[in-house]
C-alpha positions as CSV (number, residue, x, y, z in Angstrom):
1,X,32.7,-37.0,25.8
2,X,35.6,-37.7,24.8
3,X,37.3,-36.1,21.3
4,X,37.8,-39.3,19.0
5,X,33.8,-40.2,19.8
6,X,31.8,-39.1,16.9
7,X,28.7,-36.1,18.2
8,X,25.0,-38.0,19.0
9,X,21.7,-37.9,19.9
10,X,21.3,-39.3,24.0
11,X,19.1,-41.7,24.1
12,X,16.7,-39.8,26.6
13,X,16.7,-37.1,24.7
14,X,13.1,-38.4,22.6
15,X,11.9,-39.0,19.9
16,X,9.1,-35.7,19.8
17,X,11.2,-32.9,20.7
18,X,13.7,-33.7,18.2
19,X,10.4,-33.3,15.9
20,X,8.6,-30.9,17.6
21,X,11.5,-28.9,17.5
22,X,11.6,-29.5,13.7
23,X,8.5,-29.0,12.6
24,X,8.4,-25.3,14.5
25,X,10.7,-24.7,12.9
26,X,9.3,-25.8,9.6
27,X,6.3,-23.3,10.7
28,X,8.8,-20.3,11.7
29,X,10.0,-20.4,8.2
30,X,6.7,-20.6,6.4
31,X,5.6,-17.6,8.6
32,X,8.6,-15.2,7.7
33,X,8.1,-16.2,4.3
34,X,4.3,-15.1,4.1
35,X,5.0,-12.6,6.2
36,X,7.8,-11.2,3.3
37,X,5.2,-11.3,0.9
38,X,2.9,-9.4,2.6
39,X,4.7,-6.6,3.1
40,X,5.4,-6.9,-1.0
41,X,2.2,-7.3,-1.7
42,X,1.2,-4.1,0.5
43,X,4.3,-2.2,-0.3
44,X,2.8,-2.6,-4.4
45,X,-0.3,-1.6,-3.8
46,X,0.8,1.2,-1.7
47,X,2.7,2.6,-5.4
48,X,-0.3,2.0,-7.4
49,X,-2.3,3.9,-4.9
50,X,0.7,6.6,-4.8
51,X,-0.3,6.6,-9.0
52,X,-3.5,7.0,-8.3
53,X,-3.6,9.8,-6.1
54,X,-1.2,11.7,-8.3
55,X,-3.7,11.0,-11.4
56,X,-6.4,12.8,-9.2
57,X,-4.6,15.2,-7.8
58,X,-4.4,16.5,-11.8
59,X,-8.2,15.9,-12.1
60,X,-8.6,17.7,-9.9
61,X,-6.6,20.8,-10.0
62,X,-7.7,20.9,-14.0
63,X,-11.2,20.6,-12.5
64,X,-10.3,23.8,-10.2
65,X,-9.2,25.7,-13.3
66,X,-12.4,25.3,-15.4
67,X,-14.7,25.9,-12.3
68,X,-13.3,29.3,-11.7
69,X,-13.7,29.8,-15.9
70,X,-17.0,28.9,-16.0
71,X,-17.6,30.7,-13.2
72,X,-15.8,33.9,-14.5
73,X,-17.7,33.4,-17.9
74,X,-21.0,33.6,-16.0
75,X,-19.9,36.7,-13.6
76,X,-19.4,38.4,-17.2
77,X,-22.5,37.1,-18.6
78,X,-24.3,38.4,-15.7
79,X,-22.4,42.1,-16.2
80,X,-23.1,42.3,-19.9
81,X,-27.4,41.4,-18.7
82,X,-27.4,43.8,-16.5
83,X,-26.0,46.5,-18.8
84,X,-28.2,45.5,-21.2
85,X,-31.5,46.2,-18.8
86,X,-30.0,49.2,-17.5
87,X,-29.5,50.8,-21.3
88,X,-33.1,49.3,-21.8
């Protein structure tokens, strides 16, 4: 190939080969794009789940504190009832 001759395809390269390369390139770009979209969706879902998890942790802590208070109140009532029985 001389320097003055422009670049061109050889006639021995089949057109189907060129079309197959173009189709594979398009498929690869589509696949990578869909992967990127899936990763972004997963990241968004993970963030949403983390927010929900923090809210649930707060609720569970509040319920545990309420349960402890209820347990202490029941103990106090039981002690009061036992004291009343002993006084009779």
